[in-house]
PyMOL commands that place a pseudoatom at each C-alpha (Angstrom):
pseudoatom trace, name=CA, resn=MET, resi=1, chain=A, elem=C, hetatm=0, pos=[18.680, 20.272, 25.618]
pseudoatom trace, name=CA, resn=LYS, resi=2, chain=A, elem=C, hetatm=0, pos=[20.800, 20.608, 29.708]
pseudoatom trace, name=CA, resn=GLU, resi=3, chain=A, elem=C, hetatm=0, pos=[18.230, 20.639, 31.477]
pseudoatom trace, name=CA, resn=ILE, resi=4, chain=A, elem=C, hetatm=0, pos=[16.329, 18.051, 29.886]
pseudoatom trace, name=CA, resn=LEU, resi=5, chain=A, elem=C, hetatm=0, pos=[18.893, 15.873, 30.394]
pseudoatom trace, name=CA, resn=ASN, resi=6, chain=A, elem=C, hetatm=0, pos=[19.683, 16.735, 34.187]
pseudoatom trace, name=CA, resn=ASN, resi=7, chain=A, elem=C, hetatm=0, pos=[16.056, 16.649, 35.203]
pseudoatom trace, name=CA, resn=LYS, resi=8, chain=A, elem=C, hetatm=0, pos=[15.943, 12.321, 36.112]
pseudoatom trace, name=CA, resn=ASP, resi=9, chain=A, elem=C, hetatm=0, pos=[12.094, 11.408, 36.153]
pseudoatom trace, name=CA, resn=SER, resi=10, chain=A, elem=C, hetatm=0, pos=[11.419, 13.231, 32.785]
pseudoatom trace, name=CA, resn=LEU, resi=11, chain=A, elem=C, hetatm=0, pos=[10.894, 12.152, 29.247]
pseudoatom trace, name=CA, resn=ILE, resi=12, chain=A, elem=C, hetatm=0, pos=[12.944, 13.518, 26.472]
pseudoatom trace, name=CA, resn=PRO, resi=13, chain=A, elem=C, hetatm=0, pos=[10.728, 13.556, 22.946]
pseudoatom trace, name=CA, resn=LEU, resi=14, chain=A, elem=C, hetatm=0, pos=[11.556, 10.883, 20.227]
pseudoatom trace, name=CA, resn=LYS, resi=15, chain=A, elem=C, hetatm=0, pos=[13.034, 14.202, 17.817]
pseudoatom trace, name=CA, resn=ASP, resi=16, chain=A, elem=C, hetatm=0, pos=[15.332, 16.088, 20.878]
pseudoatom trace, name=CA, resn=PHE, resi=17, chain=A, elem=C, hetatm=0, pos=[17.423, 12.301, 21.483]
pseudoatom trace, name=CA, resn=ILE, resi=18, chain=A, elem=C, hetatm=0, pos=[18.006, 12.690, 17.957]
pseudoatom trace, name=CA, resn=ALA, resi=19, chain=A, elem=C, hetatm=0, pos=[18.983, 16.119, 17.366]
pseudoatom trace, name=CA, resn=LEU, resi=20, chain=A, elem=C, hetatm=0, pos=[21.177, 15.023, 20.880]
pseudoatom trace, name=CA, resn=ILE, resi=21, chain=A, elem=C, hetatm=0, pos=[23.479, 11.970, 19.111]
pseudoatom trace, name=CA, resn=GLY, resi=22, chain=A, elem=C, hetatm=0, pos=[23.364, 13.446, 15.470]
pseudoatom trace, name=CA, resn=TYR, resi=23, chain=A, elem=C, hetatm=0, pos=[20.341, 11.316, 13.860]
pseudoatom trace, name=CA, resn=LYS, resi=24, chain=A, elem=C, hetatm=0, pos=[19.348, 13.128, 11.225]
pseudoatom trace, name=CA, resn=SER, resi=25, chain=A, elem=C, hetatm=0, pos=[15.918, 10.954, 11.527]
pseudoatom trace, name=CA, resn=THR, resi=26, chain=A, elem=C, hetatm=0, pos=[13.337, 8.669, 13.167]
pseudoatom trace, name=CA, resn=SER, resi=27, chain=A, elem=C, hetatm=0, pos=[14.328, 5.625, 11.253]
pseudoatom trace, name=CA, resn=SER, resi=28, chain=A, elem=C, hetatm=0, pos=[18.254, 5.968, 12.225]
pseudoatom trace, name=CA, resn=TYR, resi=29, chain=A, elem=C, hetatm=0, pos=[17.291, 5.412, 16.083]
pseudoatom trace, name=CA, resn=TYR, resi=30, chain=A, elem=C, hetatm=0, pos=[14.884, 2.795, 15.111]
pseudoatom trace, name=CA, resn=GLN, resi=31, chain=A, elem=C, hetatm=0, pos=[18.169, 1.346, 13.151]
pseudoatom trace, name=CA, resn=MET, resi=32, chain=A, elem=C, hetatm=0, pos=[19.968, 1.837, 16.045]
pseudoatom trace, name=CA, resn=LEU, resi=33, chain=A, elem=C, hetatm=0, pos=[17.406, 0.670, 18.488]
pseudoatom trace, name=CA, resn=LYS, resi=34, chain=A, elem=C, hetatm=0, pos=[17.759, -3.687, 16.663]
pseudoatom trace, name=CA, resn=ASN, resi=35, chain=A, elem=C, hetatm=0, pos=[21.461, -2.835, 16.513]
pseudoatom trace, name=CA, resn=ASP, resi=36, chain=A, elem=C, hetatm=0, pos=[22.181, -1.997, 19.894]
pseudoatom trace, name=CA, resn=LYS, resi=37, chain=A, elem=C, hetatm=0, pos=[20.570, -3.877, 22.876]
pseudoatom trace, name=CA, resn=THR, resi=38, chain=A, elem=C, hetatm=0, pos=[21.058, -1.212, 26.012]
pseudoatom trace, name=CA, resn=ALA, resi=39, chain=A, elem=C, hetatm=0, pos=[19.968, 1.838, 24.025]
pseudoatom trace, name=CA, resn=PRO, resi=40, chain=A, elem=C, hetatm=0, pos=[17.175, 3.843, 25.655]
pseudoatom trace, name=CA, resn=LYS, resi=41, chain=A, elem=C, hetatm=0, pos=[13.683, 2.132, 24.816]
pseudoatom trace, name=CA, resn=PRO, resi=42, chain=A, elem=C, hetatm=0, pos=[11.055, 4.240, 22.940]
pseudoatom trace, name=CA, resn=ILE, resi=43, chain=A, elem=C, hetatm=0, pos=[7.864, 4.934, 25.762]
pseudoatom trace, name=CA, resn=LYS, resi=44, chain=A, elem=C, hetatm=0, pos=[4.573, 5.569, 23.591]
pseudoatom trace, name=CA, resn=LEU, resi=45, chain=A, elem=C, hetatm=0, pos=[2.152, 8.306, 24.754]
pseudoatom trace, name=CA, resn=PHE, resi=46, chain=A, elem=C, hetatm=0, pos=[-0.529, 10.579, 22.621]
pseudoatom trace, name=CA, resn=GLY, resi=47, chain=A, elem=C, hetatm=0, pos=[-0.321, 8.328, 19.489]
pseudoatom trace, name=CA, resn=ARG, resi=48, chain=A, elem=C, hetatm=0, pos=[2.267, 8.370, 18.047]
pseudoatom trace, name=CA, resn=LYS, resi=49, chain=A, elem=C, hetatm=0, pos=[3.859, 10.469, 20.175]
pseudoatom trace, name=CA, resn=VAL, resi=50, chain=A, elem=C, hetatm=0, pos=[7.166, 9.116, 21.509]
pseudoatom trace, name=CA, resn=PHE, resi=51, chain=A, elem=C, hetatm=0, pos=[9.332, 9.682, 24.366]
pseudoatom trace, name=CA, resn=LEU, resi=52, chain=A, elem=C, hetatm=0, pos=[12.203, 8.166, 26.116]
pseudoatom trace, name=CA, resn=SER, resi=53, chain=A, elem=C, hetatm=0, pos=[13.190, 8.672, 29.965]
pseudoatom trace, name=CA, resn=SER, resi=54, chain=A, elem=C, hetatm=0, pos=[16.225, 10.796, 30.877]
pseudoatom trace, name=CA, resn=GLN, resi=55, chain=A, elem=C, hetatm=0, pos=[17.143, 8.498, 32.871]
pseudoatom trace, name=CA, resn=GLU, resi=56, chain=A, elem=C, hetatm=0, pos=[18.095, 5.279, 30.519]
pseudoatom trace, name=CA, resn=VAL, resi=57, chain=A, elem=C, hetatm=0, pos=[19.535, 7.607, 27.724]
pseudoatom trace, name=CA, resn=ASN, resi=58, chain=A, elem=C, hetatm=0, pos=[21.941, 9.290, 31.062]
pseudoatom trace, name=CA, resn=SER, resi=59, chain=A, elem=C, hetatm=0, pos=[22.920, 5.538, 31.500]
pseudoatom trace, name=CA, resn=TRP, resi=60, chain=A, elem=C, hetatm=0, pos=[23.174, 4.833, 27.726]
pseudoatom trace, name=CA, resn=ILE, resi=61, chain=A, elem=C, hetatm=0, pos=[25.494, 7.693, 27.258]
pseudoatom trace, name=CA, resn=GLU, resi=62, chain=A, elem=C, hetatm=0, pos=[27.642, 7.147, 30.082]
pseudoatom trace, name=CA, resn=SER, resi=63, chain=A, elem=C, hetatm=0, pos=[28.039, 3.530, 29.419]
pseudoatom trace, name=CA, resn=LYS, resi=64, chain=A, elem=C, hetatm=0, pos=[29.201, 4.814, 25.517]
pseudoatom trace, name=CA, resn=LYS, resi=65, chain=A, elem=C, hetatm=0, pos=[31.546, 7.246, 27.351]
pseudoatom trace, name=CA, resn=ALA, resi=66, chain=A, elem=C, hetatm=0, pos=[32.921, 4.757, 29.672]
pseudoatom trace, name=CA, resn=ALA, resi=67, chain=A, elem=C, hetatm=0, pos=[33.407, 1.874, 26.711]
pseudoatom trace, name=CA, resn=ARG, resi=68, chain=A, elem=C, hetatm=0, pos=[35.484, 4.117, 24.911]
pseudoatom trace, name=CA, resn=ARG, resi=69, chain=A, elem=C, hetatm=0, pos=[38.215, 4.017, 28.102]
for i in range(1, 69): cmd.bond("trace and resi %d" % i, "trace and resi %d" % (i + 1))
show_as sticks, trace
zoom trace
């Protein structure tokens, strides 16, 4: 997973992001998306395949880390 997050131009499958943040389902992600306007937005490709921008994921994680200080 670290290789994915290190590549600033890559796309992360939604299922990998869900595992990264410890959620158990995609519905949990979509609920978070409603409540957290800073959360990385989904990118829909190939019909039902959903990805996230690794750059947005990194920025979101860093903002959460900074907010806890």
